[in-house]
C-alpha positions in Angstrom: 9.5 7.7 -10.4 8.7 4.5 -8.6 7.8 0.9 -9.1 8.0 0.1 -5.3 7.3 1.5 -1.9 9.0 0.9 1.4 7.6 0.7 4.9 10.0 0.9 7.9 8.6 -0.2 11.2 9.8 -0.8 14.7 8.3 -1.9 18.0 7.2 1.0 20.1 9.3 2.4 23.0 8.6 0.8 26.3 6.3 2.7 28.7 8.3 5.2 30.7 9.7 3.5 33.8 9.4 0.1 32.3 12.6 -1.9 31.6 12.5 -3.4 28.1 12.7 -7.2 28.0 14.4 -7.1 24.6 16.0 -4.4 22.5 13.7 -2.6 20.1 13.5 -4.2 16.7 13.6 -2.3 13.4 12.6 -3.8 10.1 11.9 -2.8 6.5 9.1 -4.2 4.4 9.2 -3.5 0.7 6.2 -3.5 -1.7 7.1 -3.9 -5.4 4.5 -3.0 -8.0 5.2 -6.0 -10.4 5.0 -5.2 -14.1 4.1 -1.6 -13.4 5.3 1.5 -15.1 7.8 3.7 -13.4 5.6 6.7 -12.5 6.1 9.6 -10.1 3.5 9.7 -7.3 1.3 12.9 -7.2 0.1 14.5 -4.0 -3.6 14.5 -3.3 -5.4 17.0 -1.0 -2.6 19.2 0.1 -2.6 19.8 3.9 -1.6 22.9 5.8 1.4 21.2 7.4 4.9 21.9 6.2 7.9 19.8 7.0 11.7 20.1 6.7 14.4 17.5 6.6 17.9 18.3 8.0 20.0 15.3 7.4 23.5 15.1 5.9 25.3 18.1 4.6 23.4 21.5 4.6 23.3 21.3 0.7 21.1 18.2 1.1 18.7 19.8 3.6 15.1 20.4 2.5 13.0 23.1 4.0 9.3 24.1 3.7 8.1 20.9 1.9 4.3 20.6 1.3 2.5 17.6 2.8 -0.6 15.8 1.4 -3.4 13.7 2.8 -2.8 11.2 0.1 -0.9 10.3 -3.0 -1.7 8.8 -6.4 0.2 6.7 -8.9 -1.6 7.4 -12.2 -1.4 4.7 -14.9 0.7 2.5 -12.7 -0.5 -0.3 -14.9 -2.3 0.3 -18.2 -5.7 1.8 -17.2 -5.1 1.4 -13.5 -4.4 4.1 -10.9 -3.5 3.5 -7.3 -4.4 6.1 -4.6 -3.2 6.0 -1.0 -4.9 8.0 1.8 -4.2 8.2 5.5 -7.2 7.8 7.8 -6.5 8.1 11.5 -4.0 5.3 12.2 -4.6 3.5 9.0 -3.4 3.7 5.4 -6.1 3.0 2.8 -5.5 2.3 -0.8 -7.9 2.2 -3.8 -7.3 0.9 -7.3 -9.2 2.7 -9.9 -9.7 0.5 -12.9 -10.7 2.1 -16.2 -13.4 0.4 -18.3 -11.8 -2.3 -20.4 -8.6 -2.4 -18.3 -7.4 -5.8 -16.9 -7.3 -5.9 -13.1 -5.2 -9.1 -13.4 -2.2 -6.7 -14.1 -2.2 -5.8 -10.4 0.6 -7.7 -8.7 2.0 -6.5 -5.4 5.2 -8.3 -4.2 6.0 -8.0 -0.5 9.6 -8.6 0.4 10.9 -8.6 4.0 7.9 -10.3 5.6 8.5 -13.6 7.5 5.0 -14.7 6.4 2.0 -13.4 4.5 -1.3 -15.2 5.0 -5.0 -14.8 4.2 -7.3 -14.7 7.2 -10.6 -16.5 7.6 -12.4 -13.3 7.0 -10.6 -12.7 3.7 -8.1 -10.2 5.0 -4.3 -10.3 4.9 -1.7 -10.6 7.6 2.0 -9.7 7.1 4.3 -10.9 9.9 7.7 -9.2 10.4 10.2 -9.3 13.2 8.8 -5.9 14.3 5.2 -7.1 14.5 2.3 -7.8 12.2 0.4 -5.6 9.7 -3.2 -6.4 8.9 -5.3 -5.5 5.8 -9.1 -6.1 5.7 -10.7 -8.1 2.9 -10.9 -6.2 -0.4 -14.1 -4.4 -1.3 -14.9 -3.8 -5.0 -17.7 -2.1 -6.9 -18.5 -0.8 -10.3 -20.3 2.4 -11.1 -22.9 1.9 -13.8 -25.4 4.6 -14.7 -24.6 6.5 -11.4 -25.3 3.4 -9.4 -22.7 1.7 -7.1 -22.9 -2.0 -8.0 -21.0 -4.4 -5.5 -18.5 -6.9 -7.1 -17.3 -9.9 -5.3 -13.6 -9.6 -4.5 -10.8 -11.5 -2.8 -7.1 -11.6 -2.5 -4.9 -14.1 -4.3 -1.5 -15.0 -2.8 1.4 -16.9 -4.2 5.1 -17.2 -3.2 8.0 -16.6 -5.6 11.3 -17.2 -3.7 11.4 -14.7 -0.9 8.6 -12.6 -2.3 4.9 -13.0 -1.4 2.9 -11.9 -4.5 -0.6 -10.5 -3.9 -3.3 -10.0 -6.5 -7.1 -9.9 -6.7 -9.8 -12.2 -7.8 -13.0 -10.5 -8.9 -16.5 -11.9 -9.4 -18.7 -11.1 -12.4 -18.8 -7.4 -13.6 -19.2 -5.5 -16.8 -15.9 -5.8 -18.6 -16.8 -3.7 -21.6 -14.7 -0.6 -22.4 
């Protein structure tokens, strides 16, 4: 079960033959799902790839593990699911909000970023010692009667000590259950 996720990153190796100017930097960025339920992620869209981990004692090794193209946290907040999917070199996420659920429950606290800022285009930039991560402006919609209705959306951002807490502001939409 999880109420957080971690991302470890490092600057890439220098090009072969190049002498690095500085040692490579490693850094961990933690994302906490504030106020969320401790739920186990479920694999989405199983792939054909199989992986094995051989670390530590042989009793701790794991062989023949299934891999997935995405994962889902069901009911992470009441009436809200979170799906992650890999797309080329990007990680996409989608919040699915059930009718009547409160999207204001969604609070994502980033820890380990030097700074988190909103861009002029409505996106998000997280800066770490290992480089920057970028997230585009949020896109929201509501399905009504089989029609995809756009909903205005934007990030909200506040600081709480060392944490940068991200949420969403939504325009008008049908809030009925």
